[in-house]
C-alpha positions in Angstrom: 58.5 42.5 121.5 56.9 39.7 120.2 58.1 38.3 116.7 56.1 39.4 113.6 54.5 36.4 111.3 56.9 37.2 108.8 60.0 36.1 111.2 58.1 32.9 112.2 57.6 32.1 108.8 61.1 33.1 107.7 61.9 30.6 111.0 60.5 27.9 109.0 62.0 28.2 105.6 65.8 28.7 106.5 67.5 27.1 109.5 67.2 23.8 111.3 64.3 23.1 113.2 64.8 22.0 117.1 62.6 19.6 119.0 63.8 19.3 122.4 63.0 16.3 124.5 61.1 16.8 127.6 63.2 16.5 131.3 61.5 14.2 133.9 63.4 13.4 137.2 64.3 10.4 138.4 60.6 10.1 139.8 59.6 10.9 136.7 58.2 14.4 137.0 58.7 17.3 135.0 62.1 19.1 135.6 61.5 22.9 134.8 65.1 23.7 136.0 66.8 21.2 133.7 64.6 21.8 130.9 65.2 25.9 130.8 69.0 24.8 130.8 68.2 22.2 127.7 66.6 25.5 126.0 69.1 27.6 126.6 71.9 24.9 125.3 69.7 24.7 122.1 69.6 28.4 121.4 73.5 28.6 121.8 73.5 25.9 118.6 72.1 28.3 116.0 68.6 27.1 115.4 66.2 29.0 113.9 63.2 28.0 115.7 62.3 25.9 118.7 59.7 23.3 118.9 58.8 22.1 122.6 56.3 19.7 124.0 56.4 17.9 120.3 56.3 14.3 119.3 59.9 14.1 120.5 59.0 16.1 123.7 56.5 13.4 124.3 53.7 15.6 124.0 51.3 12.8 124.1 52.2 11.6 128.0 52.3 15.6 129.3 49.4 16.4 131.6 48.0 19.8 131.0 49.4 21.3 134.3 53.0 20.0 133.0 52.1 21.3 129.6 51.7 24.5 131.3 54.7 24.7 133.3 56.6 23.6 129.7 55.3 26.7 127.6 56.1 29.1 130.4 59.7 27.9 130.9 59.8 27.9 127.4 58.6 31.4 126.9 60.5 32.9 130.0 64.0 31.4 128.7 63.5 32.1 125.1 62.3 35.4 125.4 61.6 36.1 121.8 65.0 35.7 120.6 63.7 32.7 118.1 60.5 31.6 117.6 58.9 29.5 120.5 56.2 27.0 119.0 54.4 24.3 121.3 52.0 21.6 120.2 48.2 21.0 120.3 46.2 18.4 119.4 44.2 15.4 121.1 40.7 16.1 121.1 39.4 19.4 120.0 38.3 20.9 123.6 41.8 19.6 124.7 43.5 21.1 121.8 41.6 24.8 122.2 42.6 24.2 125.9 46.2 23.8 125.5 46.2 26.7 122.6 45.1 29.5 125.4 47.5 28.3 127.8 50.3 28.6 125.0 49.0 32.2 123.9 48.8 33.1 127.7 52.0 32.0 128.0 53.5 34.0 125.1 54.0 31.4 122.7 55.0 32.3 118.5 52.9 29.6 117.1 51.3 26.0 117.4 51.9 22.5 116.1 48.6 20.8 115.6 49.0 17.2 116.1 46.7 14.5 114.6 43.7 13.7 116.8 43.8 11.1 119.1 43.8 7.2 118.0 40.5 6.6 115.9 40.7 6.5 112.3 39.7 9.5 110.5 37.7 10.4 107.1 39.5 13.2 105.3 36.4 15.7 106.1 36.0 15.0 109.2 39.9 15.5 109.8 39.5 19.0 107.9 36.9 19.8 110.5 39.0 18.7 113.4 41.8 21.0 112.3 39.6 23.8 111.0 37.8 24.0 114.3 40.9 24.3 116.0 42.5 27.0 114.3 39.4 29.0 114.2 39.4 29.0 117.9 43.1 30.3 118.3 44.5 33.7 117.4 48.2 32.1 116.9 49.4 31.0 113.8 49.2 27.3 113.5 51.2 24.6 111.4 49.4 21.6 110.7 51.5 18.0 111.3 50.1 15.7 108.5 50.9 12.6 109.6 49.4 9.1 111.1 45.7 9.1 111.1 45.5 13.3 110.4 46.8 12.9 107.0 45.2 15.4 104.5 45.4 15.3 101.0 46.4 18.3 98.8 42.6 19.4 98.3 41.7 19.5 101.9 44.9 21.6 102.9 44.3 23.8 99.9 40.8 23.8 101.4 42.3 24.6 105.1 44.6 27.4 103.7 41.4 28.9 102.0 39.1 28.8 105.1 42.2 29.7 108.0 44.1 32.6 107.7 46.5 31.5 110.7 47.1 28.2 108.9 51.0 29.2 107.9 52.9 25.7 107.7 52.6 22.5 106.5 54.8 20.0 108.4 54.8 16.7 106.3 54.8 13.1 108.1 54.1 11.1 105.4 57.4 11.0 103.7 55.1 10.6 100.5 56.6 12.6 98.1 54.1 12.8 95.3 51.5 13.8 96.9 53.6 16.5 99.1 54.6 17.5 95.7 51.4 17.6 94.4 50.3 19.8 97.6 53.3 22.3 97.4 52.7 23.1 94.0 49.1 23.3 94.2 48.8 25.5 97.2 52.5 27.4 96.4 53.6 30.0 98.9 50.7 30.5 100.9 52.1 28.0 103.4 55.8 26.9 103.9 56.5 23.6 104.2 58.5 21.5 106.6 60.1 17.7 106.7 58.9 15.9 109.6 59.1 12.5 109.1 61.2 10.6 112.2 64.8 11.5 111.5 63.8 13.5 108.6 68.0 13.8 107.7 67.2 10.5 106.1 65.2 11.8 103.0 66.0 15.2 103.3 67.8 15.5 99.7 64.3 14.3 98.3 62.5 16.9 100.8 65.1 19.8 99.5 64.8 18.5 95.5 60.9 19.8 95.9 61.0 22.8 97.8 61.3 21.7 101.0 64.1 23.9 103.0 63.7 22.8 106.6 63.2 19.9 108.9 62.5 18.7 112.2 66.1 17.3 113.8 65.3 15.1 116.8 69.2 14.1 117.1 69.9 17.6 117.7 69.5 16.7 121.3 72.7 15.0 121.4 74.8 15.6 118.1 74.3 19.2 117.7 77.1 20.1 115.6 76.6 17.2 113.4 73.2 18.2 113.1 73.9 21.7 112.0 76.9 20.5 109.7 75.0 18.1 107.8 72.1 20.8 107.3 74.7 23.3 106.0 76.1 21.0 103.8 72.9 19.6 102.7 71.6 23.5 101.5 75.0 23.9 100.4 74.9 21.1 97.9 77.8 19.2 99.2 76.8 15.9 98.1 79.7 14.2 99.4 79.8 15.5 102.7 76.3 14.8 102.7 76.6 11.1 101.8 79.6 10.6 104.1 77.2 11.7 107.0 74.3 9.5 105.9 76.4 6.7 105.4 77.9 6.9 109.0 75.6 8.4 111.1 71.9 8.5 109.9 71.7 4.9 108.0 73.0 3.4 111.1 71.1 5.4 113.8 67.7 4.6 111.5 68.7 0.8 111.5 68.7 0.9 115.3 65.4 3.1 115.6 63.6 0.6 113.6 64.3 -2.3 116.2 61.1 -1.2 118.3 58.2 1.1 117.9 58.8 4.5 119.8 62.4 4.3 119.2 62.5 7.2 117.4 61.7 9.4 120.9 63.6 6.6 123.1 66.9 6.7 121.4 67.0 10.7 121.3 66.9 10.4 125.3 69.0 7.7 125.3 71.7 9.4 123.1 71.2 12.5 125.4 72.2 10.5 128.5 75.1 9.4 126.7 76.7 13.0 126.3 75.8 13.6 130.1 72.7 15.9 129.4 70.2 13.6 130.7 66.3 14.2 130.4 65.2 11.2 132.7 63.4 8.1 130.7 60.6 8.3 128.4 57.3 7.6 130.0 55.3 4.5 129.2 53.9 3.2 126.6 57.9 3.7 125.3 60.2 2.0 126.7 64.1 2.9 127.0 66.3 1.2 124.7 68.3 -2.3 126.2 71.9 -2.1 127.2 73.3 -3.6 124.1 71.1 -1.4 122.4 72.7 2.1 124.3 76.4 0.6 123.7 75.4 0.4 119.9 74.3 3.9 120.0 77.1 5.4 122.0 79.3 3.6 119.3 77.8 5.2 116.4 78.0 8.6 118.3 81.8 8.1 119.0 82.6 6.8 115.9 81.3 10.0 113.6 82.6 12.6 116.2 84.8 13.6 113.2 81.8 14.3 110.7 81.0 17.3 112.8 83.0 19.7 110.8 84.8 21.2 113.9 
C-alpha cells in the first residue's frame, strides 16, 4: 500500500533525511546490486525518508536510463517502508519525463532541482517550477538553491497555485529570507534544511522551526549522524557542540578546499568504511591521497562521539 501524503509530510518534519550516493562500478557504470545493498543499510539505521539521485547522488551526471534503474531499484528495495523520493530538474521537458519515470516506478515524491546553468529571473524560475509541478501527480519538494532561488513572495505564490507543492528544501543558508518564508507561508509547507553539510547550521535551522535536514555524511558515519540529530532535537547543547567541534567543523574545512567536495568527500568516506560506491564522475574529482588520509583521521578520531 502506498504511503499517504500525511505520512510523507510527517517524515519530512521529524527525523533524519538520508541522501545516498549513487553506486558506480570500476568502469563508471551504475551498479544496481551494491546500490540496493546501500539502501537496505540506510533503512536499518533509522532514517525517516530516503532521497535517491539527489545532489549527493550525482543527479546532474545521470542518464535517463540510469535514473530509471535507480528509481526502480529504490522502489523494489524500500517497498514503502519509508518515503522514497527522487530528483527531477534540468530542462522542463526532462523534468517532466523524469517525473513520469519516477511515478511509474512507485516513488512517493519528487525533489525539484534548480534549472540548468543559466542565470534565472525569479518570475521565470517560478514558471519553471509551476510548469513541472502541474505536470506530475506526485508531491513535490522545491530545492531553493543556486540559480533556482525563489523569494518568500514567489514561494507563497507557488504554494497557492500548486496543490502538490508540499515542502521547501533550503539550500541558501539565508536565515532572514527563510524565516520570512516560514512565517509568511506557515504550515502550508514543510521546511527542510539543505545546505551542504547541513549539520553545520542545524542549530540555526532548528531555532526558526526547521526540524529536519539532509545528511550526506550519513553515507559513512550513520551512527554519528543520528546521534547528533537526536541530541540536537533533545536540546543537548554540550554534546552537539562537541560533535560540531570534533567532526563537522574539521570536515567542512576539508570540504571547502575544492568545489564539488561536498559530494566527492562523501564517496571517499564510503570507501574508507569499506562501502565503496566508486568514484565521482567528471566534472567532479576525487580528493587526493593526503585529503583522504585527513578524512580517515577525522572519522577515526570521532568514533567515540557516536553514542554507542
